[in-house]
Structures are given as C-alpha cells and as structure tokens.
C-alpha positions in Angstrom: 14.2 12.9 -0.1 17.8 13.6 0.9 17.5 11.7 4.1 15.9 8.7 2.4 18.6 8.6 -0.3 21.3 8.6 2.4 19.6 5.6 4.1 19.3 3.9 0.7 23.0 4.5 -0.1 23.9 3.1 3.3 22.1 -0.2 2.6 23.5 -0.5 -0.9 27.0 0.0 0.3 26.6 -2.2 3.4 25.3 -5.2 1.3 27.6 -4.5 -1.6 24.8 -4.1 -4.2 26.2 -3.4 -7.7 23.3 -1.4 -9.1 23.0 2.3 -8.3 19.5 3.3 -7.2 18.4 6.9 -7.0 15.0 7.9 -5.4 13.1 10.2 -7.8 10.3 10.6 -5.3 8.4 8.4 -2.8 6.9 6.3 -5.5 9.7 6.0 -8.0 13.4 4.8 -8.1 15.7 5.4 -11.0 17.8 2.3 -11.9 20.0 2.1 -15.1 18.3 5.3 -16.3 14.8 3.9 -16.0 11.9 5.0 -13.7 10.8 2.0 -11.7 7.6 2.2 -9.6 8.3 1.2 -6.1 5.0 -0.2 -4.8 6.6 0.5 -1.4 3.4 -0.3 0.6 4.2 -4.0 0.0 7.2 -3.6 2.3 5.2 -2.5 5.3 5.3 -5.2 7.8 1.5 -5.2 8.4 0.8 -6.1 4.8 3.5 -8.8 4.8 1.9 -10.4 7.9 -1.6 -10.2 6.4 -0.3 -11.9 3.3 1.3 -14.6 5.4 -2.0 -15.2 7.3 -4.0 -15.3 4.1 -1.7 -17.4 1.9 -0.3 -19.5 4.7 -3.6 -21.2 5.4 -4.5 -19.5 8.7 -7.7 -18.1 7.1 -9.9 -20.6 5.2 -12.8 -19.7 2.9 -12.1 -16.0 2.4 -15.2 -14.1 1.3 -14.5 -10.4 1.8 -11.6 -7.9 2.0 -12.6 -4.5 3.3 -10.5 -1.4 2.9 -11.0 2.1 4.2 -8.5 4.9 3.6 -8.7 8.7 4.3 -6.0 11.1 3.1 -5.6 14.9 3.1 -7.7 17.2 1.0 -6.4 17.7 -2.5 -5.0 14.2 -3.0 -6.1 12.2 -6.0 -8.5 9.5 -4.8 -7.7 7.3 -7.8 -4.0 7.4 -6.9 -5.0 6.1 -3.5 -7.1 3.4 -5.3 -4.0 2.3 -7.2 -2.3 1.7 -3.9 -5.2 -0.2 -2.4 -5.9 -2.3 -5.4 -2.3 -3.5 -5.3 -2.4 -4.2 -1.6 -5.6 -6.3 -2.2 -4.0 -8.4 -4.9 -0.7 -8.7 -3.0 -2.3 -9.8 0.2 -4.9 -12.1 -1.3 -2.6 -13.6 -4.0 -5.5 -13.3 -6.4 -6.1 -11.0 -9.4 -9.1 -8.7 -9.6 -11.4 -9.5 -12.5 -14.2 -7.0 -12.2 -14.7 -3.5 -10.8 -17.5 -1.0 -10.1 -16.8 2.5 -8.9 -18.9 5.4 -7.6 -17.3 8.8 -7.2 -18.7 11.9 -5.4 -16.1 14.7 -5.6 -13.3 13.8 -3.2 -14.8 10.5 -2.1 -14.7 7.1 -3.9 -16.5 3.8 -3.3 -15.4 0.8 -5.2 -16.5 -2.9 -5.3 -14.2 -5.3 -7.0 -14.3 -9.0 -7.5 -11.2 -11.1 -7.2 -10.6 -14.6 -8.4 -12.6 -17.3 -6.6 -15.4 -14.9 -6.0 -13.8 -12.9 -3.2 -15.4 -9.5 -2.9 -13.2 -6.4 -2.2 -14.7 -3.2 -1.0 -12.8 0.2 -1.0 -13.9 3.3 0.8 -11.5 6.2 -0.1 -11.8 9.9 0.7 -9.6 13.0 0.6 -11.0 14.9 3.5 -8.3 15.3 6.1 -6.6 18.7 6.8 -3.3 19.5 5.3 -0.4 17.7 7.0 -2.6 15.1 8.7 -1.2 11.6 8.2 -3.3 9.2 6.2 -5.7 6.8 8.1 -6.5 3.4 6.8 -7.7 -0.1 7.8 -7.6 -3.4 6.0 -9.8 -6.3 7.2 -10.2 -9.8 5.7 -13.2 -12.0 6.6 -13.2 -15.7 6.2 -15.1 -18.9 7.3 -12.4 -19.4 9.9 -11.6 -16.1 11.5 -10.9 -12.4 10.7 -7.6 -10.7 10.1 -7.0 -7.0 10.4 -4.1 -4.6 10.5 -5.6 -2.6 13.3 -6.0 -4.1 16.8 -9.4 -5.3 18.0 -11.7 -2.5 19.2 -9.5 0.3 17.8 -10.2 2.7 14.9 -6.6 3.9 14.4 -3.2 2.3 14.3 -1.3 2.6 17.6 2.3 3.7 18.1 4.8 1.8 20.2 5.8 4.6 22.6 4.0 7.7 23.7 5.7 10.6 25.5 3.4 13.1 27.2 4.8 16.4 28.4 5.0 20.0 27.3 5.1 18.6 23.8 3.4 15.2 23.2 5.5 12.8 21.1 5.1 9.3 19.8 7.6 6.8 18.4 7.5 3.5 16.4 10.7 2.0 15.2 10.2 -1.0 13.0 13.6 -1.5 11.3 16.9 -2.0 13.2 18.9 -0.4 10.4 16.7 2.6 9.7 16.0 4.2 13.0 14.2 7.5 13.0 12.1 6.9 9.9 8.4 6.4 9.8 7.1 3.0 8.7 6.1 4.4 5.4 9.5 6.0 4.7 11.2 2.7 5.8 9.1 0.9 3.2 10.2 3.4 0.5 13.9 2.8 1.3 13.5 -1.0 1.6 11.5 -1.2 -1.6 14.1 0.7 -3.6 16.9 -1.4 -2.1 15.1 -4.6 -2.9 14.6 -3.7 -6.5 18.3 -2.9 -6.9 19.4 -6.0 -5.0 17.1 -8.5 -6.6 16.7 -7.0 -10.1 12.9 -7.0 -10.1 12.5 -4.0 -12.4 10.5 -5.9 -15.0 8.2 -7.4 -12.5 7.6 -3.9 -10.9 6.8 -2.4 -14.3 4.5 -5.2 -15.3 2.5 -4.9 -12.0 2.3 -1.1 -12.5 0.8 -1.6 -16.0 -1.8 -4.0 -14.6 -2.7 -1.5 -11.9 -3.0 1.4 -14.3 -5.5 -0.7 -16.3 -7.6 -1.4 -13.2 -7.6 2.3 -12.2 -8.7 3.2 -15.8 -11.5 0.7 -15.6 -12.6 2.2 -12.3 -12.7 5.7 -13.8 -14.8 4.4 -16.7 -17.2 2.7 -14.3 -17.5 5.9 -12.2 -18.4 7.8 -15.4 -20.8 5.3 -16.8 -22.2 3.6 -13.7 -21.5 0.2 -15.3 -19.4 -2.6 -14.0 -16.1 -3.2 -15.9 -14.6 -6.6 -16.5 -10.9 -6.9 -16.7 
C-alpha cells in the first residue's frame, strides 16, 4: 500500500487538492476520519468504455449482461458478487430489482433482473491457485450488436507488450501519470483521488449501502432457493 499511497499523494499535491486522503486498503480510503468505499473498479477504462457504449446509444434493445469471474481459492465469492453487481448497475445505468442465487461451496451462480427487464447473469468461482490474478469477462447483448471487455475469439484479457526470454514478462501501462502500476492498482489510486477531489463521499457511501442490501438478498436467496425482490 505504501507505493499506492505515494502515487495518491503525488496526484493530490500536483492538482492542489485540499482534502487529505489515506488509503486504508485496496477497497477503502480514509477522508476526514471516515472510511469511504472506493468502488475502484469503476475507474478501470474497460468499464468506462462499456458504459459509454451502453448509455451513449451505440447498443439498442439491451436484453442480457453476462458476467464471469474467477478468483483465487479462499476468496469470498459474495465479496466478488458485490463488485460485479456494482459494475452491472454502473455500466447499464439501471438498478437491479430482483435476484436469485445458487451457491455450491466456492462457486456462485446468480441471475438478477435490472430495470426494463434486462437479465444479468453472474458466474463466480474461487478456484484459482494462490497468487494467480483474477480472470473475468463482461458481455452485453442487444438487438443491435454485442459489447465485451475481452476481444473477439479470446478467453482472457491481453497485455500490450510481451517480452520473451530467460524470464517472460508482460507490460500494460494505461495511465500516463502512474507508470508501473497494474490497471487494478491505477484504478484504486484514481478512485481515491477522485473522491478527495470531487467530494463524492456521500454518494460512495450510499452506493455501498445499496450493494450490501443486494448481497444480503443474494445470500438469503442462496439459503432459501427463492427469488428475492429489492
């Protein structure tokens, strides 16, 4: 976290932001003594572009959003669901109004209904070996095309540069001010900076509360086998 805090301090000083922001962890920033959820995934460029495609009118008659995410063993699948539910609502610009969940140990399948009848499906599992980066894919199907954050005919996200030699390496820089960080770490720093700069603490807290309700409804559905209405 030290490296990320240094990058955050650099941005705050460079742009003369008055508020002090301290990263508590990768999901939380402390501002004015309060813990503020970051929702940093929203600052990943792929989700920003998906949102633009959906809400900018490129896709018409959206019917389905499909999500698949695999993380390392031991991770909480409902914590991953929290992330994916927010991505779904953020990209679609619509609230989720119903949810059905089925859990089998470290795997979770969820079907949620968004406003205007859009169906969102989530396939989440915690099966990767320790230290393996998470794998995910987000696809939106409409009457006029399909949008996805993984290129056509690929199962995994690709990096920009690959270096093959005695030790294989790969590089993807997506931020001209934060070289050397992964896309996920850049999103953490940018999210904390944005909250401090724009003063969106209350908005972040309200969204967090909504998502916690959705996750709790999913847990109830997984236990009872019944669809839950939000």
